[in-house]
Every structure is written in C-alpha cells, then in structure tokens.
C-alpha positions in Angstrom: -15.9 -30.9 -123.9 -12.8 -31.5 -121.5 -13.0 -32.6 -117.7 -12.9 -29.5 -114.9 -9.1 -30.5 -113.4 -9.9 -28.3 -110.1 -5.8 -27.5 -110.3 -4.7 -31.0 -109.6 -3.4 -33.8 -111.2 -5.1 -36.9 -112.2 -4.8 -39.6 -109.5 -5.1 -36.8 -106.6 -8.5 -36.0 -108.3 -9.6 -39.3 -109.2 -9.2 -39.9 -105.4 -11.0 -36.4 -104.0 -13.8 -37.4 -105.9 -14.3 -40.9 -105.3 -14.0 -39.7 -101.2 -17.1 -36.8 -102.0 -18.9 -39.3 -104.2 -18.7 -41.8 -100.9 -19.6 -39.3 -98.1 -22.5 -38.0 -100.6 -23.9 -41.6 -100.4 -23.5 -42.0 -96.7 -24.6 -38.8 -95.3 -26.9 -37.9 -98.2 -25.2 -34.0 -98.5 -21.8 -33.0 -99.0 -20.7 -28.9 -98.5 -17.3 -28.2 -101.1 -16.9 -25.1 -103.1 -18.9 -24.6 -106.5 -16.5 -25.9 -108.7 -16.1 -29.7 -107.1 -19.9 -29.6 -106.7 -20.4 -29.4 -110.4 -18.4 -32.3 -110.9 -19.5 -34.1 -108.1 -23.3 -34.0 -109.0 -22.8 -35.3 -112.4 -20.7 -38.2 -111.2 -23.2 -39.4 -108.8 -26.0 -38.8 -111.3 -23.9 -41.0 -113.9 -23.5 -43.5 -111.2 -27.0 -44.0 -110.0 -28.1 -44.2 -113.4 -25.0 -46.7 -114.1 -26.3 -48.9 -111.2 -29.7 -48.7 -111.5 -29.5 -50.6 -115.0 -27.6 -53.4 -113.6 -27.8 -56.6 -111.5 -27.4 -57.3 -107.9 -24.0 -58.5 -108.5 -22.9 -56.3 -111.5 -24.3 -53.6 -109.0 -22.4 -54.8 -105.7 -19.3 -55.1 -107.9 -19.3 -51.8 -109.8 -20.2 -49.8 -106.2 -17.0 -51.4 -104.8 -15.0 -50.2 -107.8 -16.6 -46.8 -107.7 -16.9 -46.1 -103.8 -15.4 -46.8 -100.5 -16.6 -48.9 -97.8 -19.9 -48.4 -96.6 -20.8 -46.1 -99.2 -21.1 -49.0 -102.0 -23.2 -51.2 -99.5 -25.8 -48.5 -98.8 -26.3 -46.9 -102.5 -26.7 -50.9 -103.5 -29.8 -51.1 -100.8 -30.9 -47.6 -101.6 -31.0 -47.5 -105.3 -34.7 -47.4 -106.0 -35.1 -45.0 -103.2 -33.3 -42.9 -104.9 -34.8 -39.6 -106.9 -32.1 -37.1 -108.3 -29.4 -35.3 -106.8 -29.6 -31.4 -106.4 -26.8 -28.8 -106.2 -27.6 -25.7 -104.3 -25.7 -22.5 -103.9 -24.5 -21.0 -101.0 -22.8 -17.7 -99.6 -19.2 -17.8 -100.2 -16.9 -19.0 -97.7 -15.5 -16.1 -95.2 -11.9 -17.1 -95.2 -10.9 -16.8 -98.8 -14.5 -15.8 -100.6 -14.4 -19.5 -102.3 -18.1 -19.8 -103.4 -19.4 -22.6 -102.0 -22.5 -25.3 -103.0 -24.4 -28.0 -100.8 -25.1 -31.2 -102.9 -28.2 -33.2 -101.9 -29.6 -36.4 -102.9 -32.7 -36.0 -103.2 -35.1 -39.6 -101.8 -38.4 -40.9 -102.5 -40.7 -40.5 -99.8 -42.5 -44.0 -98.4 -45.7 -43.1 -98.3 -47.6 -45.0 -94.9 -50.9 -46.7 -95.8 -53.9 -45.3 -93.4 -55.6 -49.1 -92.9 -57.5 -50.1 -90.2 -56.6 -53.3 -88.5 -59.3 -55.6 -87.9 -60.0 -56.7 -84.5 
C-alpha cells in the first residue's frame, strides 16, 4: 500500500505532518481536512506506540527527531496518560466544500481517591 501524497512533494509533506503532529501533541486536538487527518492519526498512533517502548533517554531523542520543541517534552512526560487517538468527521468547509475532520488525543483520566484525613 502506498502512502498518501497529499498533493505535495516529499519535503513539504514531511514538514506538514511534523507540524501537525506537534500541534496535536501540544493542543490535544487538530481540525484539518479528512485526507490529512487520516495520515495524521496513523502517524500519531505509530509515534505513541514507538515512544512508549523506549527507555527515557531514547524517548527524548526520538521525540525531538519527530516533533518540534515543546511538543517533544510534553509527549515524553505524558506518554503513560495517552490512551488512543480518535478521528471525528465534521461538516464540510464553507469556502470550498472540503471534507473536514477533527483528530483528538484521548487521555486516561486520573481517579481521585476518596480518603479521609486523619485528625
């Protein structure tokens, strides 16, 4: 199976996905076209899976290679909290009618324990 080219050459396509992946990590959601969202979801899942298997130093190096600045630090810190990546279809864009999608990172909610304090 061939990778989607998104009507771009290799370097612009690589930079576009790196930028969108960094935005997804930083803001936990990205609104984009459906074709870009499908590629972004698969790359995000692969990155999360690969980073979760590595040691701490290797995680940092891999994240810095794949992402921009603050996103690399954030994903290394929150790798255990990320549950999955979801894709939701939205209504078409009003200007040109392009199909839109929302890519969201689902995180595990931390349960607050109900312990009574001893006085």
